[in-house]
MARBA-42832 format. One record per residue (C-alpha): residue number from 1; residue in one letter; x, y, z. Coordinates in nm, 2 decimals, m for minus. Layout:
PT resi resn   east  north     up
PT  NUM    a      X      Y      Z
...
//
This chain:
PT resi resn   east  north     up
PT    1    m  m3.48   5.60   3.02
PT    2    k  m3.84   5.66   2.92
PT    3    m  m4.05   5.41   2.72
PT    4    n  m4.16   5.50   2.37
PT    5    n  m4.53   5.44   2.42
PT    6    k  m4.63   5.51   2.06
PT    7    a  m4.38   5.26   1.93
PT    8    i  m4.49   4.99   2.18
PT    9    a  m4.85   5.04   2.08
PT   10    a  m4.76   5.01   1.71
PT   11    i  m4.58   4.68   1.79
PT   12    r  m4.89   4.55   1.97
PT   13    e  m5.11   4.65   1.66
PT   14    s  m4.87   4.47   1.42
PT   15    k  m5.11   4.16   1.44
PT   16    g  m4.84   3.91   1.37
PT   17    r  m4.68   4.09   1.08
PT   18    f  m4.31   4.16   1.04
PT   19    f  m4.20   4.52   1.11
PT   20    g  m3.87   4.71   1.13
PT   21    l  m3.76   4.76   1.49
PT   22    t  m3.48   4.99   1.58
PT   23    t  m3.33   4.96   1.93
PT   24    k  m3.03   5.09   2.11
PT   25    h  m2.85   4.78   2.00
PT   26    g  m2.94   4.78   1.63
PT   27    t  m3.21   4.73   1.37
PT   28    h  m3.41   4.41   1.32
PT   29    n  m3.68   4.28   1.09
PT   30    a  m3.90   4.15   1.37
PT   31    r  m4.22   3.98   1.45
PT   32    l  m4.37   4.01   1.81
PT   33    v  m4.38   3.68   2.00
PT   34    r  m4.47   3.80   2.35
PT   35    e  m4.48   4.10   2.57
PT   36    t  m4.44   4.16   2.95
PT   37    n  m4.45   4.48   3.15
PT   38    n  m4.09   4.56   3.08
PT   39    y  m3.98   4.34   2.79
PT   40    i  m4.08   4.24   2.44
PT   41    t  m3.97   3.92   2.28
PT   42    f  m3.95   3.90   1.90
PT   43    v  m3.82   3.68   1.62
PT   44    d  m3.57   3.83   1.38
PT   45    r  m3.66   3.73   1.03
PT   46    n  m3.30   3.74   0.90
PT   47    s  m3.13   3.53   1.17
PT   48    g  m3.43   3.33   1.28
PT   49    a  m3.32   3.40   1.64
PT   50    e  m3.55   3.50   1.92
PT   51    h  m3.45   3.82   2.11
PT   52    k  m3.57   3.97   2.43
PT   53    v  m3.52   4.35   2.47
PT   54    a  m3.63   4.61   2.73
PT   55    k  m3.91   4.83   2.62
PT   56    t  m3.70   5.13   2.71
PT   57    s  m3.44   5.03   2.45
PT   58    v  m3.69   5.07   2.16
PT   59    k  m3.62   5.37   1.95
PT   60    n  m3.87   5.35   1.67
PT   61    v  m4.08   5.11   1.47
PT   62    r  m4.14   5.10   1.09
PT   63    i  m4.47   4.94   0.99
PT   64    a  m4.62   4.96   0.64
PT   65    g  m4.37   5.24   0.54
PT   66    q  m4.45   5.46   0.84
PT   67    v  m4.21   5.53   1.11
PT   68    v  m4.36   5.55   1.46
//
């Protein structure tokens, strides 16, 4: 599956703020913790849990009311 480069770039530019993240596995209210070549790690605001997902599983990102 191909990576959504615009969504990954928007996640990088979130500057520590929370954003809506939709993946193949569900929707999260997330804050970026770290990024590798193939994975992003984020904290879910609702559960407080840290998740690691493949960049290819990212469908879209909602930041400041805009969907990327």
